[in-house]
C-alpha positions as CSV (number, residue, x, y, z in Angstrom):
1,X,51.0,105.8,-74.9
2,X,47.8,105.5,-77.0
3,X,47.2,109.2,-76.8
4,X,50.7,110.0,-78.0
5,X,50.3,107.5,-80.9
6,X,47.0,109.0,-81.9
7,X,48.3,112.5,-81.9
8,X,51.1,111.9,-84.4
9,X,48.9,111.7,-87.6
10,X,47.2,115.0,-86.6
11,X,50.6,116.6,-85.9
12,X,51.8,115.5,-89.3
13,X,48.7,116.9,-91.0
14,X,49.2,120.2,-89.1
15,X,52.8,120.4,-90.2
16,X,51.9,119.6,-93.9
17,X,49.2,122.3,-93.8
18,X,51.5,124.9,-92.3
19,X,54.1,124.2,-95.0
20,X,51.5,124.3,-97.7
21,X,50.2,127.7,-96.4
22,X,53.8,129.0,-96.2
23,X,54.6,127.9,-99.8
24,X,51.4,129.4,-101.1
25,X,52.1,132.7,-99.3
26,X,55.7,132.8,-100.6
27,X,54.5,131.9,-104.1
28,X,51.8,134.6,-104.1
29,X,54.3,137.2,-102.8
30,X,56.7,136.3,-105.6
31,X,54.0,136.5,-108.3
32,X,52.9,139.8,-106.9
33,X,56.4,141.2,-106.9
34,X,56.9,140.2,-110.6
35,X,53.6,141.8,-111.6
36,X,54.6,145.0,-109.7
37,X,58.1,145.0,-111.2
38,X,57.0,144.7,-114.8
39,X,54.0,147.0,-114.3
40,X,50.5,146.1,-113.6
41,X,49.1,148.6,-116.1
42,X,51.1,147.1,-119.0
43,X,50.1,143.5,-118.0
44,X,46.4,144.6,-117.6
45,X,46.6,146.3,-121.0
46,X,47.5,142.9,-122.6
47,X,44.6,141.3,-120.9
48,X,42.3,144.1,-122.0
49,X,43.5,143.6,-125.5
50,X,42.4,140.0,-125.2
51,X,38.9,141.0,-124.3
52,X,35.9,139.0,-122.9
53,X,35.5,137.3,-126.3
54,X,39.2,136.2,-126.3
55,X,38.9,134.9,-122.7
56,X,35.8,133.0,-123.7
57,X,37.6,131.5,-126.7
58,X,40.6,130.4,-124.7
59,X,38.4,129.0,-121.9
60,X,36.4,127.0,-124.5
61,X,39.6,125.8,-126.1
62,X,41.0,124.6,-122.8
63,X,37.7,123.0,-121.9
64,X,38.1,120.8,-125.0
65,X,41.6,119.8,-123.8
66,X,40.3,118.9,-120.4
67,X,37.4,116.8,-122.0
68,X,40.0,115.0,-124.2
69,X,42.0,114.2,-121.0
70,X,38.9,112.8,-119.5
71,X,38.4,110.6,-122.6
72,X,42.0,109.5,-122.3
73,X,41.2,108.2,-118.8
74,X,37.9,106.6,-120.1
75,X,39.7,104.5,-122.7
76,X,41.9,102.9,-120.0
77,X,39.0,101.2,-118.2
78,X,37.6,97.8,-119.4
79,X,34.2,98.1,-121.0
80,X,32.5,96.0,-118.3
81,X,33.5,98.5,-115.6
82,X,33.2,101.9,-117.2
83,X,30.2,104.2,-117.0
84,X,29.6,107.1,-119.4
85,X,32.5,109.2,-120.6
86,X,31.0,112.1,-118.7
87,X,31.9,110.5,-115.4
88,X,35.6,110.6,-116.4
89,X,35.3,114.1,-117.8
90,X,33.7,115.3,-114.5
91,X,36.4,113.5,-112.6
92,X,39.1,115.1,-114.7
93,X,37.5,118.6,-114.2
94,X,37.3,118.1,-110.5
95,X,41.0,116.9,-110.5
96,X,42.1,120.0,-112.3
97,X,39.8,122.3,-110.3
98,X,41.2,121.0,-107.0
99,X,44.8,121.3,-108.1
100,X,44.5,124.7,-109.7
101,X,41.5,126.5,-108.2
102,X,42.0,125.3,-104.6
103,X,45.2,125.6,-102.5
104,X,45.9,121.9,-102.8
105,X,48.9,119.9,-104.0
106,X,48.4,117.7,-107.2
107,X,47.9,114.7,-104.9
108,X,44.8,116.3,-103.4
109,X,43.5,116.8,-106.9
110,X,44.1,113.2,-107.9
111,X,42.2,111.9,-104.8
112,X,39.2,114.3,-105.4
113,X,39.1,113.4,-109.1
114,X,38.9,109.7,-108.3
115,X,36.2,110.3,-105.7
116,X,34.2,112.3,-108.3
117,X,34.4,109.5,-110.8
118,X,33.3,107.0,-108.2
119,X,30.3,109.2,-107.3
120,X,29.5,109.3,-111.0
121,X,29.4,105.5,-111.3
122,X,32.9,104.2,-111.6
123,X,33.6,101.3,-109.2
124,X,35.9,102.5,-106.3
125,X,38.8,100.1,-106.8
126,X,38.8,100.7,-110.6
127,X,38.6,104.4,-110.0
128,X,41.8,104.3,-107.9
129,X,43.7,101.9,-110.2
130,X,42.7,103.8,-113.4
131,X,43.7,107.1,-111.9
132,X,47.2,105.7,-111.1
133,X,47.5,104.5,-114.7
134,X,46.1,107.7,-116.2
135,X,48.7,109.7,-114.2
136,X,51.4,107.5,-115.6
137,X,50.3,107.9,-119.2
138,X,50.0,111.7,-118.7
139,X,53.4,111.8,-117.2
140,X,54.9,109.9,-120.1
141,X,53.3,112.3,-122.5
142,X,54.6,115.3,-120.4
143,X,58.1,113.9,-120.6
144,X,58.0,113.8,-124.4
145,X,56.5,117.3,-124.5
146,X,59.3,118.6,-122.3
147,X,61.8,116.7,-124.5
148,X,60.5,118.4,-127.7
149,X,60.8,121.8,-125.9
150,X,64.3,120.9,-124.9
151,X,65.2,120.0,-128.5
152,X,63.9,123.4,-129.7
153,X,65.9,125.2,-127.1
154,X,69.0,123.3,-128.1
155,X,68.4,124.1,-131.7
156,X,67.8,127.9,-131.2
157,X,70.1,128.5,-128.2
158,X,72.7,125.7,-128.1
159,X,75.0,125.3,-125.1
160,X,73.0,127.2,-122.5
161,X,73.1,126.3,-118.8
162,X,69.3,125.9,-118.8
163,X,69.7,123.2,-121.5
164,X,72.0,121.0,-119.4
165,X,69.8,121.5,-116.3
166,X,66.6,120.5,-118.1
167,X,68.3,117.6,-119.8
168,X,69.6,116.2,-116.5
169,X,66.2,116.6,-114.9
170,X,64.5,115.0,-117.9
171,X,66.7,111.9,-117.7
172,X,66.1,111.6,-113.9
173,X,62.3,112.1,-114.3
174,X,62.2,109.5,-117.1
175,X,64.0,106.9,-114.9
176,X,61.5,107.6,-112.0
177,X,58.6,107.3,-114.4
178,X,59.8,104.0,-115.7
179,X,60.2,102.6,-112.2
180,X,56.8,103.9,-111.2
181,X,55.2,102.3,-114.3
182,X,56.9,98.9,-113.7
183,X,56.0,99.0,-110.0
184,X,52.3,99.0,-111.0
185,X,52.5,95.5,-112.4
186,X,53.5,93.9,-109.1
187,X,53.5,96.6,-106.5
188,X,50.0,95.9,-105.0
189,X,50.7,92.1,-105.1
190,X,53.8,92.8,-102.8
191,X,51.7,94.8,-100.5
192,X,49.2,92.0,-100.4
193,X,51.9,89.5,-99.5
194,X,53.3,91.5,-96.7
195,X,49.8,92.4,-95.3
196,X,48.9,88.7,-95.2
197,X,51.9,88.1,-92.9
198,X,51.0,91.0,-90.6
199,X,48.5,90.7,-87.7
200,X,45.1,92.2,-88.7
201,X,46.3,92.7,-92.2
202,X,43.5,90.8,-93.9
203,X,41.6,93.9,-94.9
204,X,44.7,95.6,-96.4
205,X,45.6,92.4,-98.2
206,X,42.1,92.1,-99.7
207,X,42.2,95.8,-100.9
208,X,45.6,95.4,-102.4
209,X,44.6,92.2,-104.2
210,X,41.5,94.0,-105.7
211,X,43.6,97.0,-106.9
212,X,46.2,94.7,-108.4
213,X,43.4,92.8,-110.2
214,X,42.1,96.2,-111.6
215,X,45.7,97.1,-112.7
216,X,46.1,93.7,-114.5
217,X,42.7,94.3,-116.3
218,X,43.9,97.7,-117.5
219,X,47.4,96.7,-118.6
220,X,46.0,93.4,-120.1
221,X,44.4,95.6,-122.8
222,X,47.5,97.4,-124.2
223,X,45.4,99.3,-126.6
224,X,43.8,101.3,-123.8
225,X,47.1,102.6,-122.1
226,X,48.7,103.2,-125.6
227,X,45.6,105.2,-126.7
228,X,45.5,107.1,-123.4
229,X,49.2,108.0,-123.7
230,X,48.8,109.3,-127.3
231,X,45.8,111.3,-126.3
232,X,47.7,112.9,-123.4
233,X,50.6,113.7,-125.7
234,X,48.2,115.4,-128.1
235,X,46.7,117.4,-125.2
236,X,50.1,118.6,-124.1
237,X,50.8,119.8,-127.7
238,X,47.4,121.4,-127.8
239,X,48.2,123.4,-124.7
240,X,51.0,125.0,-126.6
241,X,48.6,125.8,-129.4
242,X,46.3,127.4,-126.8
243,X,49.2,129.6,-125.4
244,X,50.3,130.6,-128.9
245,X,46.7,131.6,-129.8
246,X,46.3,133.6,-126.6
247,X,49.5,135.5,-127.2
248,X,48.4,136.4,-130.7
249,X,45.1,137.7,-129.3
250,X,47.1,139.9,-126.9
251,X,49.1,141.4,-129.7
252,X,52.3,139.3,-129.2
253,X,53.2,136.8,-132.0
254,X,56.3,134.7,-131.4
255,X,56.6,131.6,-133.6
256,X,54.8,128.5,-132.6
257,X,58.1,126.6,-132.0
258,X,59.2,129.3,-129.6
259,X,55.9,129.1,-127.7
260,X,56.0,125.3,-127.6
261,X,59.5,125.4,-126.1
262,X,58.5,128.0,-123.5
263,X,55.4,126.0,-122.5
264,X,57.4,122.8,-122.2
265,X,60.1,124.4,-120.1
266,X,57.5,126.1,-117.8
267,X,55.7,122.8,-117.5
268,X,59.0,121.3,-116.3
269,X,59.4,124.1,-113.7
270,X,55.9,123.5,-112.5
271,X,56.6,119.8,-112.1
272,X,59.6,120.5,-109.9
273,X,57.5,122.9,-107.8
274,X,54.8,120.2,-107.1
275,X,54.8,121.0,-103.4
276,X,53.7,124.6,-104.0
277,X,49.9,124.7,-104.6
278,X,49.1,125.7,-108.2
279,X,52.9,126.4,-108.6
280,X,52.0,130.0,-107.6
281,X,55.0,132.3,-108.3
282,X,57.0,129.5,-109.9
283,X,55.0,129.6,-113.1
284,X,55.3,133.3,-113.3
285,X,59.0,133.3,-112.6
286,X,59.6,130.5,-115.1
287,X,57.8,132.5,-117.8
288,X,59.9,135.5,-117.2
289,X,63.2,133.6,-117.2
290,X,62.5,131.3,-120.2
291,X,60.8,134.0,-122.2
292,X,63.8,136.3,-121.9
293,X,65.9,133.6,-123.6
294,X,63.6,133.7,-126.6
295,X,63.1,137.5,-126.6
296,X,59.5,137.4,-125.6
297,X,58.4,140.3,-123.4
298,X,57.8,139.5,-119.8
299,X,54.7,141.5,-119.5
300,X,53.0,139.4,-122.3
301,X,54.0,136.2,-120.6
302,X,52.9,137.4,-117.2
303,X,49.6,138.3,-118.7
304,X,49.4,134.8,-120.2
305,X,50.1,133.3,-116.8
306,X,47.3,135.4,-115.2
307,X,45.0,134.5,-118.0
308,X,45.6,130.8,-117.3
309,X,44.8,131.3,-113.6
310,X,41.6,133.1,-114.4
311,X,40.6,130.4,-116.9
312,X,41.3,127.7,-114.3
313,X,39.0,129.4,-111.8
314,X,36.2,129.7,-114.4
315,X,36.6,126.0,-115.3
316,X,37.5,124.6,-111.9
317,X,34.9,125.9,-109.5
318,X,31.6,124.7,-111.2
319,X,32.8,121.0,-111.3
320,X,33.8,121.2,-107.6
321,X,30.3,122.4,-106.8
322,X,28.7,119.6,-108.9
323,X,30.9,117.0,-107.2
324,X,29.7,118.3,-103.8
325,X,26.1,117.7,-104.9
326,X,27.0,114.2,-106.1
327,X,28.7,113.4,-102.8
328,X,25.8,114.8,-100.8
329,X,23.4,112.6,-102.8
330,X,25.5,109.5,-102.1
331,X,25.5,110.4,-98.4
332,X,21.8,110.7,-98.2
333,X,21.3,107.4,-100.1
334,X,23.6,105.6,-97.7
335,X,22.1,107.1,-94.6
336,X,18.5,106.4,-95.5
337,X,18.7,102.6,-95.2
338,X,20.7,103.0,-91.9
339,X,17.9,105.2,-90.5
340,X,15.3,102.7,-91.6
341,X,17.2,99.9,-89.8
342,X,17.4,102.0,-86.7
343,X,13.7,102.7,-86.8
344,X,12.9,98.9,-87.0
345,X,15.0,98.3,-83.8
346,X,13.1,100.9,-81.7
347,X,10.9,99.9,-78.8
348,X,7.4,99.0,-80.1
349,X,4.9,101.8,-79.5
350,X,1.3,101.3,-78.4
351,X,-1.2,100.9,-81.3
352,X,-2.8,104.2,-80.6
353,X,0.5,106.0,-80.9
354,X,1.3,104.3,-84.1
355,X,-2.1,105.3,-85.5
356,X,-1.4,108.9,-84.5
357,X,2.0,108.8,-86.2
358,X,0.4,107.5,-89.5
359,X,-2.1,110.2,-89.5
360,X,0.6,112.9,-89.0
361,X,2.6,111.4,-91.9
362,X,-0.5,111.5,-94.2
363,X,-1.2,115.1,-93.2
């Protein structure tokens, strides 16, 4: 019976991994077919027109957006608990890198980003609690961003089927976001209450109480969540500016309102495809479908999608390497005292042997 029970989590992980690989493969095949259909040479030509200097400019612009998202996380944390803003910027870059540069779901990125911030000095419980609140503020900003995109679509192309679908999804997502935000005020307290009634639930109850205390500290300063929300909204709008600038560098110049609407609707499609790592294939398909409604060529938008993926690799891999060094450093610092404690419990050696050991250490 114990063997069967122990095998279930592993079986669940294997199934999740298999589904993730299947979704990634299908998404990659779909993206490849779109590039093949619209012509690799035409798409590559748009990227060549952008040039190395253009890629560097877009990457630098996006780096500024990511840093601003890190600061939006930083302002949530009470002053007594927060380390340097760089800890949050690193955590945000690791979060993005894990979600975009690695074949992981967004949840994997959230966990790795919180771990990176903890390795950089943010207390563990506050890292988890502030990550949850930061996700909430970013989600609320995303909903308004998609709402603006929907309003532009309704203004330029009223009565389309896409408009009604997006509006329905936006209403549903807003309701879920509100429930998610309200649950944070008492959710961990309920977990604590149930854990206290369960046998051997003391550890879980203590952890839930600590997390709820961190949540109360964050929401007790309304200025922090409000400022974080406004910064995330500004970052979503800045992402539309980035896309508009990139298209201009590639020789395509639709109006900014059109680009903002396209970016918002593609963002909505990516959110629906959260189970597919990096929304591979979904992002490219959404660009083609939405771009066609606004008369923007598919090859330019596919080039934009590939540009974003190249940019995410450039910005995502170095922070992941830096995080690995931080985790390794923490591991060695934790293991050193343990090894010293083990050494003190060893059987005493003869005096002559101890003297020989000391001489070898000096040499």
